[in-house]
N, C-alpha and C positions, 0 to 999 in steps of 0.2 A: 685334705691331701692335695698336693700339687697335681695338675693335670698332666697326663702323658703327652708326648709329642703328637701322637695320633689323635688324641682327644682334642688338642688345641687346633689341629688342622681341620677336624670335622666341625668344631665350633665356629671357626673362622669361615669355613665354606658355607655353613648354614646361615650365618649372619650376612654374608655377601649375597647369597641367594634371596634372602628376605628383602634386602635393600633393592636388589634388581627387580623383584616382584612388585614392590611398592612403586618404584619408578615406572615400571611398565603399566601399572594400573592408572597412573596419573598422566601418562603421555597422551597426546591427542590421537584420536582414531579417525579413519577416513569415512565417517558416517555423519549424518545430520539428524538431530532430534527435533521433532515437531511436537510442541506442547501447547495447551491452551494459554493464550496471552491475555493481556488486560482488555477490558471493554471500555468504550468511550461513549457517553451519552451525547449524541449529536445535537439534542435540543437542550442540553444543559451547559455547564461550564467546566473548564479545565484550568486550574491554577488561577482562578479569579477572572477568566475571560470566557465569553461565550465560545463554544466550539464552532458554531456558525454565527458569524457577526454580520448583521445586515444594517446598512445605514442608507438614508436617503429615500426611504419609502415606509409605508405603514406595516408594522409587524403585529402579530397577535400572541397573547399568552399561550404557553404550552404547559402541559402537566405530564406526569409519568416519566418514563424513560424510553428512549429509542437508541439502543446500544449497537454501536459498530463493534464487531468482534475481530480479534486478531490472533495470529499464531506466533508463539515464541520460538524462534529458531536458534539452535545451538550447533556449533560445529561448522564444517564446510570451510569456505574461504575466510570466514570471520573467526574461526577457531572456537575454543571454549568447551569442546566436548571430549571428555576422557573416557577410558574404558569403563570406569565405575559409573559415570553418568549415563553412558549408553546402556549398560547392564541394568541399571535401576529402571530405565524407561521401558525395557522389555516386559517388566512386570506391572506396568501402569497402562490400563486399557485406554486411557485418554491420550496417551503419547504414541508417537510412531518413530521408529528409527530406520532410516533408509540409507543406502550407499550414496556417497557424495556425487558420484558420476551420473546418477540419475537426474540430478538437478543442475549441477554446475560442471563445466569443463575444468580440467586440471590447471589450466593456465590463467584462470580468472582470479583476481585478487579481491580481498575484502573491501578495499576502497571502491573497486569497480562495481561490486555488488550493491554497496550502499548507495552509490551514485545512481545506478540503474533503478533501484527501488524508489529513490526520491523522485526520479523523473516519472516513473509510473504513477506515483501518488499525485504529482502535479497534474498529470493528464486526467486522473480520475476526478480531481476537484473541478477541472474545467468541464469535463463531460457531465458531471453532476449538475452544474449550473445550466448547461445547455439543455439537458433532459428536463430539469424542473421548469425552466422557462417555456419549453415547448408544451409541457403538460398544462401550465398555467396560461398559455397563449400570450406570453409577454415577449415583446420584441427584443432582439439582442444584436449587438455588433460583434464581428469576429476580428480578433487581434492575434498577431503572431507573438509567441512567447518563447523564451529560452527555457527548454524543458530539462536540459542537462548540460554540464560542462565537463569535458574529458580532462582528467588530471594531466598536468605537464604539457598541455596543449597551448597554442598561442592565446586562446581566450581565457585560460586558467588565471584566476586572480583579477580578471578585468570584468568579464560578464559573469552573471550569477543566475542560477535557476530561479525562475519567477520573474526575471526582467521582461517587461513588455517591450517588444521591438517596434519603435515608432517609425524609424527611417534608417536607411543605410546609404551613406554618402549623399544625403539630401533627398533620396528617393523614398517616398512613402511605402510602407510595407503593411499589407493586410493578409497576404497569402504566405504560409510558411515556405512554400517552394520558391518564392521570390528571393529569399535570403540566399539559398544555394545558387540560384541563377546569377545573382549579382556577384557573389564571391568567385564563382568559376569563370565569370566573364573577364576577370583580370588575371594577369600572370602571377605566379608564385612570388611572394615578397611584397605584394601590394598592401597598402594600408587602407583600412575601412573605418569610417566614422559611424559608429552605432549610436543613434539617439534612442535611449531607453527610458522607460518609466520604472522607477524603483522606489518603493516606499512612498508612493504618491507624488514623487518629484521627478522631473525630467533631467537627465544628465547625459553628456556625450562621452563615449568610451571609444578609444582607438585601438584596433586590433590589426596586427600585421600577419598575413597568411604565411604558412609554411608548406613544404611538400607533404602530401598525404602519405601516411604510413603504408597505404596500399598501392599507391601509384605516385611516384615522385613528380610527375608532370601535372598532377591535379592539385590546385590550391586547397588548403585546409586550415580551418580555424578552431575546430574541435568543439562544436556545440550541436546539441539536438534542438530542433525547433518544432514546437507544437502550436496549438491554437487555444485561445481562451475566449469563452463566450461571455460578453459583457452586457448586462441589461442597463437600464437607465439609472440604476442605483448600484451601490457597492456591496459585494459579498466577499467576506474573507473567512478563512478557516484557521482555527488554532488547535492543532492536534499534536504538537510536539514532534517527535522523531519517527512517527509512523511512516512506513513505506509500503510500496506495492499498489496494485490497482483495485483491490477488492472492496474498498470503502465506497465506491461510486453509488451503489443503490441506496445505502443508508444516508449518505450525504444529500442525495437528491430528495429523499423522503423528509429529511430534516428541514430542507429549504421549503418544501411544499407545506409542511406543518406550520412553520413560522409565518408564511405569507397568506394563509387562509384562515377564515374565521372559525372553521370547524376545529374542535380539539381532537386531532386525529387519534392519539393514543388513549384518550378518555381516562387518563390517569393510570393506565396499565404499563407493564414492562414488556417491551417488544425488542427483539434483537434480530440481527440478520447479517447477510453478506452477499456480495455479488458485484461484478463489474457493471458499468452502465455506459451506453453509447449516448451521444448527443440526441439521438432519436428516441431514447428511452428504452432500448433493448437491454435486457439483463443477461450477462454472460457468466461462464464458469470461473471458479477460483481454485485455490489450493487449500488443503487442511480443513476440509469440511467437518471431519469428526472432532478435531480439536476445537473448532469454533462452536459446535453444538454443545460440547461439554463446558466450555468457557461461558457460554450464554446462560446455561441453566444454573451454573454455580453462582451467578450474580443476580439470580431471581427472575430471569426471562420466562414468560409464559407462552409467547408466540415467537416463532423463528421463521423468517423469510429467507429463502435460498434459491439459487438458480435451479430450474427444473432439471438440468442436466445431471444433478448430483443425487437423484433419487436412489439409484442403485447403490452408490457408495455409502449413503447415509443409512441404508437399511440395516437394522439390528444395532444401531449406535445412537438412537434417539433417547436421551435421558427421560426418566419418568417425570411426568408433569409438564412436558414441553410439547406444544403443538407445532408441527413443522409443515409449512406451506410452500410448495414450489411455485415460482412465478417466472414469467418470461419477459415481462415489461413493467415499467414503472406504474402504468395505469392498473395492471393486475395487482401490483403490490398495494397500492392505495385502496383499491376495492377490497382486497383481502383483509386489511386492517379494519376498515369500516364495518365489514360484515362480522368479523370476529368480535369486535368491541360491542356490537349490537346483539351478540348471542346467536348469530346465524352460522350455518355450516360453511367452512372454508375448504378449498381444495386440499387434497392430500396426495402423496405419492402413491402410485399403483402398488398393490401387494406383489412382492417379488416371488417368482415361482420357486 
């Protein structure tokens, strides 16, 4: 029988409501999901290349795995998190869903977040070299390096993150602060000849300063400058598009393992996380619960983490995973040596 006018209206309304509900479920939400990310064996290979590539000195065979852990982030400035995705994570104990504003301000873009994370990772690579060389008592020289390039700035498309700054307008540069001093010493609109080392080759790049977005009287070229610690041999990292500072501890441990005769892991699977300073001090990171879960899911038996995370990790340590807090690179090396030898390793204090 044909539908009545009232029935047709009700059917149309129900269909419209269903469409709106589906659209609402698929719209982005102002939350960020943190989930266990991939792990990277820093003493192994990635896509056919050593994750830590050392040339110009003697290296030694390694066995087992030493996994750098990561967090997979969805939502926020880079988008990608829907209501359905957020809802499903609330029922997954290894995930976390938090309001965007707790991590990022409203006006930051996905491109800015990616650039900042890349800059932080570049710094962690440099710090890892510095920390490892100090532990091994190897001499290093300090060089200024482009750590980040701001989008749509005078340096954009000219200088690149990772460029080693050799000189500016013919003046040798070793201190990062010297770059800012040289740029600010000249009026807005001045051109600067940057001699940089890129891909093992030196090349000259000219950048003309513009008014700073914060003060029109201050010259600005739009780069962040950090330092790189360079030993008498070459160390390069091949880790794809990983960002952030938390790889420092594992990268420094990987360097130590490759440059010493002792087989540090003794064929076992070890994982961890933590920032590192050039002096070898281990600092806190984000997403410790996700990293613990990710480490165990790929077979890790020992997990090294900053001591500051003991309270946060309590109750979230997967079965079969020994978690050891460390404050320095030296403590981390000692903990691995003791653990592989069957000795007791430090543990977090029992929470009240």
